[in-house]
N, C-alpha and C positions, 0 to 999 in steps of 0.2 A: 777858381782857386787851384793853384798848382799843388802837386804832391808835397813839395817842400813847405809850402804855406800851411797845408792841412796838418802835416806832422807837427809843425811849430805850434799850431793852435791846440792840437791834442795835448801836447806836453804842458802848455800853459793852463789848459782847462782842468787837468787832473792834478795840477800843482807839482808835476815832476820838475818843472822849472819855475822858480819864483824870482822876482826882481825887486831890489830894494836899493836904488841908487843914493837915496838921502840918508839911509841908515844901513850901511853895508854890513855884510856878514863877515865874521872873522873865522878863517879856517884854522884847523889844528896847527898848521905851520906858522900861524901868526899873520898870514896875508889877509888883507881886506878885499872883499869882492862885492860888486853890486848884483851879482847873480849867483843863485844856488841851484844845482842840478842833481836830482836823484831819480834817474830813469828806472830804478828798480821798482818804483811805484806802479809802473805799467803792469807788472804781474798780477796786481789786484784789480785790474779793470779789464775784464774779458773782451768787451766790445772794442775798446781802444787798442788793446793788445793784439787782437786779431787783425786790425787794420795795419798796425805797424809791421807785424810779421809778413803780411801780404806785400806791403811796400818793399820790405827787405828782399823777399823772394823774387818779386817782380824786377827789382833793380839788378839782381844777379843775372836774371835771364836777359834783361834788356841790354846790358853791356857785354853779354856773351862771355862771361868768365869761364863757364863750363867746368865747375869744380867737380872733383870726385869725392870730396869729403868737406863737411862744414866744421870749422873750428871756433870754439868760444873762448873768450878771455875770462879768467877767473877774477871775481866770481859773477859780476854783474852781466857779463856777456853770455853766460852759460844757458840760462833759460831761453833767451832769444835764439841762440844757435840751435838749440834742441827743436824749437818750433819751426825754424826755417828749414832745418834738415828734414823734418817730418813732412813739411809742405813740398819740398823738392824731391822727397823719397831718396835721400842720400844718407850715408853713415855720418856720424858726428863724433868729434873728439873735443877735449878741452885741455888747456895748458894750465898747470898750476903756477901760482906766483913764485913758488920755489919748490925744489924737489923734496919729496917725502924723506924724512930721516929714519924711516922704518920700512919694513917689508922690502920691496924691490926698488924703493927709492925713485919711483917713476915721476917724470916731469910731465909727460904727455899721457893723459888718461883716454883709453879707447884704443882702437886699432888704426895705426897710420902706416900704410905701405910705402915701400921705397919708391921714390919719384911720383908718389900720389899727389895730385894737385888739390890744394886746399884754398878755401876762401875764409878769411877771418871775420867774425861778427863781433862788433864792439858796441857798447851802449853809449859811450861818451868819449870823445877825443879832446884831451886837454894838451898835455905835452906830448902825448903819443907813446909814453913809456910802456904802459901795460900791453898795448897792442903790438908794439915792436918786440916785447919779451915773448909774446906768443909766436910772432913771425920767426924769431931767432930759434925758438925751441923746435918748431916744425922743420926748419932747415937743418938744424943739427941732427934731427932724427931721420933725415933722408927724404923728407917731403918737399914739395914745391909750393911756393906761395908768392904772389905778386900783387894781391889786392886785399884791401880791408874795406868792408862795408859797415858803416856806423850809423847809429840813429841820429846823433847830434855832434857837431864839430864847433869848438870854440874859435876856430880859425886863428890859433896862435902861431906866430912866425916860427917858433921853435919846433912845432910839430911838422910844419911844411918842410923845413930844412931837414929834419930827421928822416921823414919819409922819402925824400928825394935821395938822401945819402944811402938809404937802405934799398933803393929801387922798388919802392912800394907805391901803388896808386891808391889814394884814399877816395872813397865814394860815400859821402854822407847823405842821409835822407834830408836833413836840414842843417842850417848853419846859424851862427850867432847873428849875422847880418840880416838873414831872413826872419829870425825870431824877433829881433828888435823891431823890424818893420811891422810884423803881425801884431806884436804886443802893443805898439803905438796905435795901430788901426783899431784894435778891439778894446782899448781902455786899460790894458795891463801896465802901460808905461806912458808917462807924459812925453809928448813930442820933444820937449826941451831936454829930456834926459837920454835921448837916443845916443848921442855922441859920448855921453858919460860912460855908458855901458860898453860901447864899442872901443873906447880908449883903454878900458881895463885889459882886454885881450891883447892889445899891442904892447902893454907894459905892466904885467901883473905885479912885479916887484915894486915898482915906483908909483903905481896908481893911487894908493891911499894918501901918500904924501902930496902928490901932485894935486889931488882934489881937496886937500886941506883937512883930511880926517886924522892925520897924525903928524 
C-alpha cells in the first residue's frame, strides 16, 4: 500500500471523509456534494494523527523544501502545522483568515523573518482559497513561500489554475482519485459510483443538476 492509499484509508476509517453519492450532502452555499470532508477529526485520533504528521514531515524532507518556518492555515491547518513544526524542530506561524480589528491588527501570528522560507500546511484543498490567502500574507510580510503540503486534495481544476498563477507547487498526501479507488476497494463506495464522485470535482456547480438531484 502506498502512502497516498494509506492516508486515504485512514481518512475513511475515522470518517474524516464520508461518501454519499445517492443522497448527496448540501453545503451551506447550497451546493450538492457526494463527499464530505472534515479532517479536523484527526486531532481526536492520536494513532492516526501521528501517522499523518509523520507523512507530512517526511514529504517535506523528501522533496527537499528545506523550510525555515512552518505555516498553518486558519483554523484547520494550525494543529497539523504545530505538530509538523515540532517534528522538524522548526518555528511555526499561522495566518489569520482576516486581520484582527483590535490590538496590533496582526495578520500573521508568530515570528516571520524577512526572506524567511516557509512551507504551508493545509488540511484540505478545494478551491485553494484559504491556502493562497496564507501564501499571500507570508509574501506581504516579507517571507518566501513556493510550496503547500496538504493532507487531501479534491483535484478541482480551479485550484490547479490558481496555484499555477501564484507560482505555487501543491504536494498532497492523497487525492480524490486515490480516495475513490481505495473507497471502492474496501467497501466504502460501490464501483458504479466512482465516476459519480469524480465528476463532482470537475463541475461542483453543475453536478447536482447533471446527476438529477435538482
